KEKE-3310 file (N, C-alpha, C; in steps of 0.2 Angstrom, whole numbers, plus 5000, padded with zeros to 4 digits):
npx = (4860:4852:4834:4829:4821:4813:4810:4806:4812:4824:4824:4823:4834:4845:4843:4843:4857:4861:4868:4875:4887:4905:4910:4926:4934:4931:4934:4949:4953:4949:4955:4970:4968:4974:4985:4992:4999:4996:4987:4975:4959:4962:4959:4946:4929:4933:4940:4932:4924:4932:4934:4920:4917:4927:4921:4909:4914:4922:4935:4950:4956:4953:4951:4946:4944:4938:4925:4907:4895:4877:4863:4849:4834:4818:4798:4785:4768:4762:4764:4753:4744:4750:4763:4776:4789:4793:4794:4790:4796:4808:4816:4822:4829:4839:4843:4850:4860:4866:4873:4880:4891:4889:4884:4882:4884:4894:4905:4909:4909:4920:4930:4930:4932:4926:4916:4900:4882:4868:4853:4836:4823:4810:4807:4794:4799:4805:4820:4829:4840:4856:4874:4879:4866:4855:4842:4828:4814:4804:4790:4781:4782:4775:4761:4747:4749:4740:4726:4728:4737:4756:4763:4760:4762:4770:4778:4785:4793:4798:4807:4817:4822:4832:4838:4847:4851:4861:4869:4878:4880:4889:4898:4905:4910:4919:4924:4917:4918:4913:4897:4886:4872:4860:4849:4836:4823:4807:4796:4798:4801:4789:4784:4793:4794:4782:4784:4791:4783:4775:4783:4791:4780:4778:4769:4764:4764:4777:4786:4788:4795:4800:4803:4811:4810:4793:4781:4771:4760:4761:4765:4759:4748:4755:4757:4744:4741:4751:4744:4733:4738:4742:4730:4720:4729:4735:4747:4757:4769:4778:4780:4793:4790:4775:4775:4783:4777:4763:4766:4779:4793:4799:4813:4816:4813:4825:4836:4830:4833:4847:4853:4849:4854:4870:4872:4870:4880:4892:4895:4900:4885:4884:4872:4862:4853:4836:4829:4835:4837:4825:4823:4831:4825:4816:4823:4828:4814:4809:4823:4829:4841:4849:4850:4864:4873:4874:4877:4878:4879:4877:4866:4853:4845:4831:4817:4811:4821:4831:4822:4823:4836:4836:4828:4833:4846:4857:4871:4875:4890:4891:4889:4882:4870:4866:4854:4853:4853:4855:4865:4876:4878:4883:4894:4904:4905:4907:4925:4927:4925:4935:4944:4947:4948:4961:4970:4969:4974:4986:4994:5010:5011:5015:5025:5031:5036:5045:5042:5036:5023:5022:5032:5021:5013:5000:4993:4982:4973:4972)
npy = (4473:4478:4482:4497:4497:4507:4519:4532:4538:4538:4545:4556:4558:4559:4573:4580:4582:4588:4602:4619:4622:4624:4638:4643:4634:4636:4648:4647:4638:4647:4654:4648:4646:4659:4660:4650:4643:4652:4663:4674:4665:4659:4643:4646:4638:4629:4632:4635:4627:4617:4626:4626:4613:4611:4618:4611:4600:4604:4605:4612:4607:4594:4577:4568:4553:4539:4535:4533:4528:4528:4517:4517:4507:4507:4504:4509:4513:4522:4520:4513:4519:4520:4530:4529:4521:4508:4495:4489:4478:4481:4486:4479:4470:4479:4480:4471:4470:4482:4474:4463:4475:4479:4490:4509:4516:4506:4507:4522:4523:4520:4524:4536:4531:4526:4517:4505:4503:4495:4496:4490:4495:4493:4488:4479:4468:4453:4454:4443:4434:4442:4447:4458:4465:4478:4473:4479:4482:4489:4486:4480:4490:4508:4513:4518:4535:4544:4539:4538:4539:4536:4527:4524:4535:4527:4519:4528:4536:4524:4521:4534:4532:4521:4525:4533:4523:4518:4528:4528:4516:4516:4523:4518:4503:4509:4519:4537:4548:4555:4556:4550:4551:4540:4533:4520:4517:4512:4525:4533:4546:4552:4554:4561:4574:4577:4579:4590:4600:4603:4606:4618:4626:4627:4626:4611:4605:4615:4607:4595:4583:4574:4560:4543:4544:4548:4548:4560:4559:4552:4559:4569:4559:4558:4572:4575:4564:4568:4580:4576:4568:4577:4585:4574:4570:4580:4585:4592:4605:4607:4597:4584:4572:4571:4575:4566:4552:4557:4558:4551:4540:4523:4522:4536:4541:4534:4540:4552:4549:4546:4559:4564:4558:4560:4575:4575:4570:4578:4575:4578:4579:4570:4578:4569:4568:4572:4565:4561:4577:4578:4570:4576:4586:4584:4580:4592:4600:4595:4596:4610:4615:4604:4609:4615:4606:4600:4595:4600:4590:4588:4597:4592:4587:4585:4597:4598:4596:4609:4617:4610:4614:4627:4630:4626:4633:4629:4628:4619:4606:4603:4601:4593:4587:4571:4562:4549:4545:4533:4540:4543:4555:4559:4553:4557:4571:4568:4567:4578:4586:4579:4581:4596:4597:4592:4600:4609:4604:4600:4609:4619:4631:4648:4652:4642:4638:4644:4658:4675:4682:4695:4689:4684:4685:4690:4686:4694:4683:4673)
npz = (4580:4593:4595:4602:4618:4625:4615:4614:4629:4625:4612:4620:4630:4619:4614:4625:4626:4614:4610:4607:4592:4594:4597:4601:4598:4582:4581:4583:4574:4562:4565:4562:4550:4544:4546:4539:4523:4513:4502:4510:4511:4500:4500:4498:4502:4504:4516:4526:4527:4533:4547:4551:4555:4563:4573:4576:4580:4590:4591:4588:4577:4569:4567:4554:4555:4556:4548:4542:4532:4532:4524:4523:4523:4513:4509:4504:4506:4499:4484:4479:4470:4459:4458:4455:4443:4447:4451:4471:4473:4470:4479:4487:4480:4479:4493:4494:4484:4492:4500:4494:4488:4474:4474:4468:4479:4486:4480:4479:4493:4499:4491:4498:4510:4519:4528:4526:4533:4533:4535:4535:4535:4534:4523:4509:4504:4507:4516:4521:4530:4534:4541:4538:4538:4546:4552:4556:4552:4554:4549:4533:4524:4523:4527:4517:4512:4507:4512:4523:4540:4538:4548:4565:4579:4589:4583:4573:4583:4584:4574:4575:4586:4584:4573:4583:4591:4584:4580:4592:4594:4586:4588:4600:4595:4586:4585:4578:4565:4557:4547:4535:4524:4518:4506:4501:4493:4486:4481:4492:4486:4484:4499:4502:4497:4503:4514:4514:4506:4517:4527:4522:4517:4503:4487:4481:4468:4464:4473:4469:4460:4447:4450:4448:4434:4430:4420:4410:4414:4427:4436:4436:4444:4457:4462:4463:4473:4485:4487:4493:4505:4512:4518:4521:4530:4540:4546:4559:4556:4564:4575:4575:4575:4575:4560:4552:4556:4552:4536:4533:4530:4535:4533:4533:4545:4553:4547:4553:4566:4563:4560:4572:4583:4581:4581:4596:4599:4594:4579:4564:4550:4536:4521:4511:4496:4490:4498:4510:4514:4516:4527:4537:4538:4545:4558:4562:4567:4577:4586:4583:4584:4579:4566:4562:4565:4550:4535:4520:4506:4489:4477:4471:4456:4459:4462:4475:4483:4481:4489:4501:4505:4505:4518:4527:4529:4520:4512:4496:4493:4481:4464:4454:4448:4452:4455:4461:4475:4489:4497:4488:4484:4497:4502:4489:4497:4510:4504:4501:4515:4522:4515:4518:4528:4532:4525:4535:4547:4543:4533:4533:4544:4541:4550:4553:4541:4539:4533:4530:4531:4521:4511:4504:4490:4482:4467:4453:4449:4430)
capx = (4859:4844:4831:4828:4813:4810:4811:4804:4817:4831:4824:4826:4841:4849:4840:4846:4864:4863:4871:4878:4892:4909:4913:4930:4937:4929:4939:4952:4952:4949:4966:4975:4968:4976:4991:4994:5006:4992:4984:4969:4953:4964:4956:4938:4923:4934:4944:4926:4921:4936:4931:4914:4917:4933:4916:4907:4919:4925:4941:4955:4962:4948:4954:4938:4947:4931:4919:4902:4887:4871:4860:4842:4829:4812:4796:4782:4761:4755:4766:4748:4743:4754:4765:4783:4789:4798:4790:4791:4803:4817:4820:4822:4835:4845:4849:4856:4864:4872:4874:4886:4896:4889:4882:4885:4888:4898:4912:4910:4911:4927:4934:4929:4935:4918:4911:4892:4878:4864:4848:4830:4819:4803:4805:4790:4800:4808:4826:4831:4847:4862:4877:4877:4862:4853:4833:4826:4808:4794:4784:4782:4782:4772:4752:4747:4748:4734:4722:4727:4744:4760:4763:4758:4768:4775:4782:4788:4799:4805:4813:4822:4825:4836:4844:4850:4854:4865:4876:4882:4885:4897:4905:4907:4911:4924:4922:4916:4921:4908:4889:4884:4863:4859:4841:4832:4814:4802:4790:4799:4801:4782:4783:4800:4790:4774:4787:4794:4778:4771:4786:4792:4773:4777:4765:4764:4767:4785:4792:4787:4797:4798:4810:4813:4810:4790:4779:4766:4754:4761:4768:4751:4747:4760:4754:4739:4743:4754:4741:4726:4741:4743:4724:4720:4731:4735:4752:4758:4776:4786:4781:4794:4786:4767:4776:4783:4771:4757:4767:4783:4792:4803:4818:4815:4814:4829:4839:4832:4837:4856:4854:4849:4862:4875:4872:4871:4888:4896:4899:4896:4882:4883:4865:4864:4849:4828:4825:4840:4835:4816:4824:4833:4820:4810:4826:4825:4807:4810:4825:4830:4850:4853:4853:4870:4877:4874:4882:4874:4886:4876:4860:4849:4837:4824:4816:4809:4829:4832:4816:4824:4840:4834:4823:4839:4849:4863:4872:4877:4897:4892:4879:4884:4865:4866:4849:4852:4852:4860:4871:4882:4883:4886:4901:4906:4904:4915:4930:4927:4928:4940:4952:4947:4951:4968:4971:4969:4978:4995:4997:5014:5009:5022:5031:5033:5039:5052:5042:5034:5016:5023:5031:5016:5012:4993:4991:4978:4968:4967)
capy = (4481:4478:4488:4502:4497:4513:4523:4541:4540:4537:4554:4563:4558:4559:4579:4584:4580:4592:4608:4626:4619:4628:4647:4644:4628:4636:4655:4643:4635:4650:4659:4645:4647:4663:4658:4643:4646:4653:4668:4674:4665:4656:4639:4647:4636:4622:4635:4639:4620:4615:4629:4624:4605:4609:4620:4604:4593:4605:4604:4617:4603:4589:4573:4561:4544:4535:4538:4529:4529:4522:4517:4514:4504:4506:4504:4516:4511:4527:4518:4509:4525:4524:4538:4526:4516:4503:4492:4488:4474:4485:4489:4473:4468:4483:4480:4463:4473:4484:4468:4462:4477:4480:4498:4515:4519:4504:4511:4528:4526:4516:4529:4539:4528:4523:4511:4506:4499:4493:4495:4487:4499:4492:4483:4476:4461:4449:4455:4438:4436:4444:4449:4464:4469:4478:4472:4484:4479:4491:4486:4479:4496:4510:4514:4525:4543:4546:4540:4540:4541:4530:4524:4524:4536:4523:4514:4533:4535:4518:4525:4539:4529:4514:4529:4538:4521:4516:4533:4528:4508:4514:4527:4512:4499:4508:4527:4539:4556:4559:4550:4552:4546:4536:4527:4516:4514:4516:4530:4538:4556:4555:4554:4567:4580:4579:4582:4597:4602:4603:4610:4624:4628:4629:4623:4604:4604:4616:4608:4588:4581:4566:4554:4539:4542:4546:4551:4567:4554:4546:4564:4571:4557:4562:4580:4572:4562:4571:4586:4573:4565:4583:4585:4568:4568:4588:4585:4598:4606:4610:4593:4580:4564:4567:4575:4558:4547:4556:4555:4551:4533:4519:4523:4542:4541:4529:4545:4556:4548:4549:4569:4571:4555:4565:4582:4573:4567:4581:4572:4582:4575:4574:4576:4567:4571:4574:4560:4564:4581:4576:4567:4582:4594:4580:4581:4599:4600:4590:4600:4613:4616:4600:4611:4616:4597:4598:4598:4599:4587:4592:4600:4585:4591:4587:4606:4598:4597:4616:4618:4609:4616:4634:4631:4623:4637:4626:4629:4613:4606:4600:4600:4588:4585:4567:4560:4542:4542:4530:4542:4542:4562:4561:4551:4564:4577:4568:4567:4585:4588:4576:4585:4600:4595:4588:4607:4613:4600:4596:4611:4624:4639:4651:4653:4632:4637:4652:4662:4679:4686:4700:4690:4680:4690:4687:4688:4693:4678:4677)
capz = (4584:4597:4594:4608:4622:4627:4614:4618:4632:4617:4609:4624:4632:4616:4612:4630:4623:4608:4615:4602:4592:4598:4594:4603:4592:4577:4580:4582:4567:4557:4566:4559:4543:4542:4546:4534:4518:4507:4503:4514:4508:4492:4499:4497:4504:4508:4521:4528:4527:4541:4552:4552:4554:4570:4578:4575:4585:4596:4590:4583:4572:4570:4561:4551:4553:4558:4543:4541:4526:4532:4520:4526:4516:4516:4506:4505:4501:4492:4474:4475:4469:4454:4458:4453:4438:4448:4457:4476:4475:4467:4485:4492:4477:4480:4496:4492:4481:4493:4505:4491:4489:4470:4471:4468:4488:4489:4477:4483:4503:4495:4489:4503:4518:4524:4529:4525:4537:4527:4535:4533:4541:4533:4514:4507:4504:4515:4515:4522:4537:4533:4546:4537:4537:4552:4552:4561:4548:4556:4544:4526:4521:4525:4526:4509:4517:4503:4513:4532:4544:4536:4552:4571:4582:4592:4576:4571:4589:4587:4567:4578:4593:4580:4571:4587:4595:4580:4580:4598:4593:4581:4592:4604:4594:4578:4583:4572:4567:4552:4546:4528:4526:4512:4509:4496:4494:4480:4482:4494:4485:4485:4504:4503:4493:4506:4519:4509:4505:4526:4530:4520:4516:4496:4484:4482:4461:4466:4475:4468:4453:4445:4454:4445:4429:4425:4415:4416:4419:4434:4439:4439:4449:4463:4465:4467:4480:4489:4488:4495:4510:4517:4516:4523:4538:4541:4549:4560:4550:4567:4578:4568:4576:4569:4555:4551:4559:4547:4529:4530:4527:4540:4532:4534:4552:4553:4545:4555:4569:4566:4564:4580:4587:4578:4584:4602:4599:4589:4575:4557:4547:4528:4519:4503:4492:4492:4505:4515:4515:4519:4534:4539:4540:4551:4563:4564:4566:4582:4588:4578:4585:4574:4559:4565:4563:4544:4530:4511:4501:4482:4476:4467:4452:4461:4464:4484:4486:4482:4493:4506:4504:4506:4523:4529:4526:4518:4505:4495:4490:4474:4459:4448:4442:4457:4458:4462:4482:4490:4500:4485:4486:4503:4499:4488:4501:4514:4504:4502:4523:4525:4512:4521:4540:4531:4523:4541:4551:4539:4531:4539:4546:4539:4557:4554:4535:4538:4527:4534:4528:4518:4507:4499:4485:4479:4460:4450:4442:4423)
cpx = (4853:4841:4827:4822:4809:4810:4807:4808:4824:4830:4826:4830:4845:4846:4843:4853:4867:4865:4873:4884:4898:4913:4921:4934:4936:4935:4947:4956:4951:4957:4970:4975:4973:4982:4996:4996:5003:4990:4979:4963:4955:4960:4947:4934:4927:4939:4938:4922:4924:4934:4925:4915:4922:4926:4911:4907:4920:4932:4944:4956:4958:4952:4947:4943:4941:4927:4914:4897:4883:4867:4852:4836:4823:4805:4789:4774:4757:4759:4759:4743:4745:4757:4773:4783:4793:4793:4791:4798:4809:4819:4824:4831:4840:4846:4851:4861:4872:4876:4882:4891:4896:4886:4885:4890:4893:4904:4913:4913:4919:4931:4936:4931:4931:4917:4904:4889:4872:4858:4841:4826:4811:4802:4799:4790:4804:4815:4831:4838:4853:4868:4879:4873:4857:4843:4830:4818:4802:4787:4784:4782:4776:4765:4752:4746:4744:4729:4720:4734:4749:4762:4760:4766:4774:4780:4788:4795:4803:4811:4820:4826:4832:4841:4849:4854:4862:4872:4881:4883:4889:4903:4909:4910:4919:4925:4918:4915:4918:4903:4888:4876:4863:4852:4840:4825:4811:4796:4793:4800:4793:4782:4788:4795:4785:4779:4790:4791:4776:4777:4789:4785:4771:4773:4767:4768:4776:4790:4791:4789:4799:4802:4812:4814:4801:4788:4776:4759:4754:4762:4763:4749:4747:4760:4748:4737:4744:4749:4735:4729:4740:4736:4721:4722:4732:4743:4754:4767:4780:4785:4782:4792:4781:4770:4778:4781:4764:4759:4776:4788:4799:4807:4819:4818:4820:4836:4840:4835:4845:4855:4854:4855:4868:4877:4871:4877:4892:4901:4896:4893:4881:4876:4868:4855:4841:4825:4829:4838:4829:4817:4826:4829:4816:4813:4824:4821:4808:4818:4831:4838:4853:4856:4861:4875:4877:4876:4878:4877:4884:4868:4858:4845:4832:4821:4815:4817:4832:4828:4822:4830:4840:4831:4830:4842:4859:4865:4878:4885:4897:4888:4884:4877:4864:4857:4849:4849:4857:4864:4876:4882:4886:4893:4905:4907:4908:4920:4933:4932:4933:4946:4953:4949:4960:4971:4975:4975:4988:4997:5002:5010:5015:5028:5036:5038:5046:5048:5038:5028:5018:5026:5028:5013:5006:4993:4986:4976:4966:4974)
cpy = (4479:4484:4492:4501:4499:4520:4531:4543:4541:4543:4558:4565:4560:4571:4583:4583:4585:4600:4612:4622:4625:4632:4647:4639:4630:4642:4652:4641:4638:4657:4656:4646:4651:4665:4653:4648:4647:4661:4669:4672:4660:4649:4640:4643:4630:4626:4634:4631:4616:4617:4627:4615:4606:4613:4613:4598:4597:4603:4607:4614:4598:4585:4567:4555:4542:4538:4533:4532:4524:4523:4515:4512:4503:4507:4507:4513:4515:4524:4514:4514:4527:4531:4534:4523:4511:4500:4490:4484:4474:4485:4483:4471:4473:4483:4470:4465:4477:4479:4466:4466:4480:4488:4502:4518:4512:4507:4518:4531:4523:4519:4535:4536:4525:4518:4510:4503:4500:4493:4493:4489:4494:4489:4479:4470:4458:4450:4449:4439:4439:4447:4453:4468:4471:4477:4472:4483:4482:4487:4483:4483:4499:4509:4518:4529:4543:4545:4538:4541:4535:4526:4526:4531:4536:4520:4520:4534:4530:4519:4529:4534:4525:4520:4533:4531:4518:4523:4530:4523:4510:4518:4521:4507:4502:4514:4530:4549:4560:4553:4556:4546:4546:4534:4526:4515:4518:4518:4534:4547:4556:4557:4559:4571:4581:4582:4590:4601:4606:4608:4618:4627:4631:4625:4615:4603:4610:4612:4597:4588:4573:4561:4550:4540:4543:4551:4554:4564:4553:4554:4569:4567:4558:4566:4577:4569:4565:4579:4582:4569:4573:4584:4581:4568:4577:4585:4591:4600:4605:4604:4586:4574:4564:4569:4569:4552:4546:4555:4554:4540:4532:4522:4531:4543:4539:4535:4551:4556:4551:4555:4568:4567:4561:4572:4581:4571:4572:4579:4575:4576:4574:4571:4574:4573:4573:4571:4561:4570:4581:4574:4571:4587:4590:4582:4588:4601:4599:4594:4604:4616:4609:4600:4613:4612:4598:4601:4595:4595:4588:4597:4595:4592:4589:4595:4604:4600:4606:4618:4618:4613:4624:4634:4630:4627:4634:4626:4622:4613:4607:4600:4598:4584:4577:4567:4552:4540:4537:4532:4542:4553:4562:4558:4553:4567:4576:4566:4576:4588:4584:4581:4591:4601:4597:4595:4609:4611:4601:4602:4616:4630:4642:4651:4644:4634:4644:4656:4668:4679:4690:4698:4685:4684:4689:4690:4687:4688:4680:4680)
cpz = (4589:4596:4602:4614:4624:4622:4614:4622:4629:4615:4615:4627:4626:4613:4619:4631:4620:4611:4607:4599:4596:4595:4594:4597:4584:4576:4579:4576:4561:4560:4564:4553:4540:4544:4541:4529:4514:4508:4508:4509:4502:4491:4496:4500:4508:4517:4528:4530:4534:4545:4554:4554:4562:4576:4580:4582:4592:4597:4585:4577:4570:4565:4560:4553:4554:4553:4541:4537:4531:4528:4523:4520:4517:4512:4508:4501:4498:4487:4474:4471:4462:4451:4455:4448:4441:4451:4465:4475:4473:4475:4487:4489:4478:4484:4495:4488:4485:4497:4500:4487:4479:4467:4469:4474:4490:4486:4478:4488:4500:4495:4494:4509:4522:4524:4528:4530:4532:4534:4532:4538:4539:4525:4514:4508:4508:4511:4516:4528:4532:4541:4544:4536:4544:4550:4558:4559:4551:4553:4535:4521:4522:4523:4520:4512:4512:4506:4521:4533:4540:4542:4558:4575:4584:4587:4573:4576:4586:4583:4571:4582:4589:4577:4577:4591:4590:4581:4586:4597:4589:4582:4597:4600:4590:4580:4579:4572:4562:4548:4540:4529:4519:4512:4498:4497:4488:4482:4486:4491:4484:4493:4506:4502:4498:4512:4517:4512:4511:4528:4527:4516:4508:4493:4482:4473:4461:4467:4477:4460:4452:4445:4452:4437:4427:4423:4417:4418:4427:4438:4441:4445:4457:4466:4467:4474:4485:4492:4494:4503:4514:4518:4522:4532:4540:4547:4550:4559:4558:4573:4570:4569:4572:4563:4550:4550:4553:4540:4528:4529:4536:4539:4535:4541:4554:4554:4549:4560:4571:4564:4570:4584:4584:4581:4590:4602:4597:4585:4569:4554:4539:4527:4512:4498:4496:4497:4509:4519:4520:4527:4541:4542:4546:4559:4567:4568:4575:4589:4585:4576:4583:4565:4558:4564:4555:4540:4524:4508:4491:4483:4468:4460:4453:4463:4473:4487:4487:4488:4500:4509:4511:4515:4528:4532:4526:4512:4503:4492:4482:4471:4453:4447:4446:4459:4459:4470:4483:4497:4496:4483:4490:4505:4497:4491:4506:4511:4503:4511:4523:4519:4514:4528:4535:4533:4529:4545:4549:4535:4535:4537:4542:4544:4554:4547:4535:4535:4530:4526:4521:4512:4503:4495:4480:4472:4458:4445:4435:4421)
residu = (UNK:UNK:UNK:UNK:UNK:UNK:UNK:UNK:UNK:UNK:UNK:UNK:UNK:UNK:UNK:UNK:UNK:UNK:UNK:UNK:UNK:UNK:UNK:UNK:UNK:UNK:UNK:UNK:UNK:UNK:UNK:UNK:UNK:UNK:UNK:UNK:UNK:UNK:UNK:UNK:UNK:UNK:UNK:UNK:UNK:UNK:UNK:UNK:UNK:UNK:UNK:UNK:UNK:UNK:UNK:UNK:UNK:UNK:UNK:UNK:UNK:UNK:UNK:UNK:UNK:UNK:UNK:UNK:UNK:UNK:UNK:UNK:UNK:UNK:UNK:UNK:UNK:UNK:UNK:UNK:UNK:UNK:UNK:UNK:UNK:UNK:UNK:UNK:UNK:UNK:UNK:UNK:UNK:UNK:UNK:UNK:UNK:UNK:UNK:UNK:UNK:UNK:UNK:UNK:UNK:UNK:UNK:UNK:UNK:UNK:UNK:UNK:UNK:UNK:UNK:UNK:UNK:UNK:UNK:UNK:UNK:UNK:UNK:UNK:UNK:UNK:UNK:UNK:UNK:UNK:UNK:UNK:UNK:UNK:UNK:UNK:UNK:UNK:UNK:UNK:UNK:UNK:UNK:UNK:UNK:UNK:UNK:UNK:UNK:UNK:UNK:UNK:UNK:UNK:UNK:UNK:UNK:UNK:UNK:UNK:UNK:UNK:UNK:UNK:UNK:UNK:UNK:UNK:UNK:UNK:UNK:UNK:UNK:UNK:UNK:UNK:UNK:UNK:UNK:UNK:UNK:UNK:UNK:UNK:UNK:UNK:UNK:UNK:UNK:UNK:UNK:UNK:UNK:UNK:UNK:UNK:UNK:UNK:UNK:UNK:UNK:UNK:UNK:UNK:UNK:UNK:UNK:UNK:UNK:UNK:UNK:UNK:UNK:UNK:UNK:UNK:UNK:UNK:UNK:UNK:UNK:UNK:UNK:UNK:UNK:UNK:UNK:UNK:UNK:UNK:UNK:UNK:UNK:UNK:UNK:UNK:UNK:UNK:UNK:UNK:UNK:UNK:UNK:UNK:UNK:UNK:UNK:UNK:UNK:UNK:UNK:UNK:UNK:UNK:UNK:UNK:UNK:UNK:UNK:UNK:UNK:UNK:UNK:UNK:UNK:UNK:UNK:UNK:UNK:UNK:UNK:UNK:UNK:UNK:UNK:UNK:UNK:UNK:UNK:UNK:UNK:UNK:UNK:UNK:UNK:UNK:UNK:UNK:UNK:UNK:UNK:UNK:UNK:UNK:UNK:UNK:UNK:UNK:UNK:UNK:UNK:UNK:UNK:UNK:UNK:UNK:UNK:UNK:UNK:UNK:UNK:UNK:UNK:UNK:UNK:UNK:UNK:UNK:UNK:UNK:UNK:UNK:UNK:UNK:UNK:UNK:UNK:UNK:UNK:UNK:UNK:UNK:UNK:UNK:UNK:UNK:UNK:UNK:UNK:UNK:UNK:UNK:UNK:UNK:UNK:UNK:UNK:UNK:UNK:UNK:UNK:UNK:UNK:UNK:UNK:UNK:UNK:UNK:UNK:UNK:UNK:UNK:UNK:UNK:UNK:UNK)
# end
């Protein structure tokens, strides 16, 4: 896929296409829910989920046939501050694993009936040539955010525009009804926690977790690095492009672009964990209405993820203590999206089944 030559124009065009979700389609879906052969509300949050997807898609009975998970990879210069238990080489090694089909996301995406696209947004090591790899490569990792900006504003815009263009490319080539976001990048929980602290205004220590399992000393260094990054860069929390350029990551920018692109094309976007959640904060800071198109798949044990979900006003579908990333939670969440919309579309109504509403007796549970 070609890198957009005029990224600011790509972003601006996408923003003009983001419209409110459809009240008419949502109401029609809710009406149908009340007519299906079940006691009202008996399918719980699956009913709300299907109704919300109907409003997003502007279809009273949406079909989510074409599903995609984007895994964006990038490294972070802040790892030089000793904030991660793993070396940067692991990012490139995991990209190779994604391409070989051996990672958790490959298994879970197959389970969800979703194709996977892997993006080298800015991996520190050479990921080589592979027909299934999107080699954006904005740099060999970002700069150290505890010293200065992660990237230039131009690079931030290029990352966003690439994500937007990827959505359009998928829609044109194969069709796209549902997208999930995943990532890989050593040091990216540090960048993500910095974004969360900047946007939500919460104390750094309360939104900074242990990522891949760092010890107490590394955790302290991580908090200090984030506090320094916020002081040195002073990112504007409501200017998403500036926020991305000052304390973000190349892969975070691509995912934020995916969210913007999805919202501009009425495609529901399933958010994974902390890092993809931070990308959602970037996207919503750029275009607030994007939040209406987001679905939270799960709640990570990372404290910054809970802060992110609360700020976005999203209620996660699952709580499984997942903290892998890669889009693993998003893939599982996508299966529930598909189940919810199939129930809405394929169940018989009382009229279809020849069952009167009054014949349905609601038995108390227990």
